[in-house]
C-alpha positions as CSV (number, residue, x, y, z in Angstrom):
1,M,0.0,0.0,0.0
2,S,2.8,2.4,0.8
3,L,4.5,2.0,-2.5
4,G,1.2,2.7,-4.4
5,L,0.6,5.8,-2.2
6,G,4.1,7.1,-2.9
7,I,3.8,6.6,-6.6
8,V,0.4,8.4,-6.6
9,L,1.8,11.3,-4.6
10,F,4.8,11.6,-6.9
11,A,2.7,11.5,-10.0
12,I,0.2,14.1,-8.8
13,G,3.2,16.3,-7.7
14,A,4.8,15.9,-11.1
15,V,1.6,16.9,-12.9
16,L,1.2,20.0,-10.6
17,A,4.9,21.0,-11.0
18,F,5.4,20.4,-14.7
19,A,2.2,19.9,-16.6
20,L,-0.2,22.5,-15.3
21,N,0.2,26.0,-16.6
22,L,-2.3,27.5,-14.2
23,A,-1.8,30.6,-12.1
24,V,-3.6,30.9,-8.8
25,D,-3.1,34.0,-6.6
26,W,-3.3,32.4,-3.2
27,I,-1.1,29.3,-3.8
28,N,1.9,28.4,-5.8
29,L,0.9,25.1,-7.5
30,Q,4.4,24.5,-8.7
31,M,5.7,24.5,-5.1
32,V,2.9,22.2,-4.0
33,G,3.9,19.8,-6.8
34,Y,7.5,19.8,-5.6
35,I,6.4,19.1,-2.0
36,L,4.1,16.3,-3.1
37,M,6.9,14.8,-5.2
38,A,9.3,14.9,-2.2
39,A,6.6,13.4,0.1
40,G,6.0,10.6,-2.5
41,A,9.7,9.8,-2.7
42,V,9.9,9.6,1.1
43,V,6.9,7.3,1.2
44,I,8.4,5.1,-1.5
45,I,11.7,4.8,0.4
46,L,10.0,4.0,3.7
47,G,7.8,1.4,2.0
48,I,10.8,-0.3,0.5
49,I,12.6,-0.3,3.8
50,L,9.6,-1.7,5.7
51,M,9.0,-4.3,3.0
52,A,12.6,-5.5,3.2
53,R,12.3,-5.9,7.0
54,R,9.0,-7.7,6.8
55,R,10.3,-10.3,4.3
56,S,13.1,-11.7,6.4
57,S,11.7,-15.0,7.8
58,V,13.0,-18.5,8.5
59,S,11.1,-21.5,7.2
60,T,11.8,-25.0,8.5
61,Q,10.2,-28.3,7.3
62,R,10.9,-31.5,9.2
63,T,9.6,-35.0,8.4
64,T,9.8,-37.7,11.0
65,V,8.3,-41.2,11.4
66,D,6.0,-41.7,14.3
67,P,7.3,-44.8,16.2
68,A,3.9,-45.8,17.5
69,T,2.0,-45.9,14.2
70,G,4.8,-45.9,11.6
71,D,3.2,-42.8,9.8
72,R,5.3,-40.0,8.4
73,V,4.7,-36.7,10.2
74,T,5.6,-33.4,8.5
75,R,6.0,-30.3,10.6
76,N,6.3,-26.8,9.0
77,E,7.6,-23.9,11.0
78,T,7.8,-20.3,9.9
79,S,9.3,-17.7,12.2
80,R,10.7,-14.2,11.9
81,P,13.9,-13.2,13.6
82,D,12.1,-10.8,15.9
83,D,9.2,-13.1,16.5
84,T,9.4,-16.1,18.8
85,T,6.1,-17.8,17.8
86,T,5.8,-20.4,15.2
87,V,3.0,-21.0,12.7
């Protein structure tokens, strides 16, 4: 979601800064466009950083034989380095 928001902010800012040739007395649309472009770039960078942190996980799969029944038992564990619970 954050990457999409950053791209939208950047695109709207680029349109305001470069494509519109409209003069408004009470606001400078070109400056608003530059501010939106900067905000979009910050959101994109933060989104990439947070996505990289979220994707680090450890997945383990173990297959053993139950001695009582002779059946194969497969256990899947997924954990993140900062999370002690398993799924």
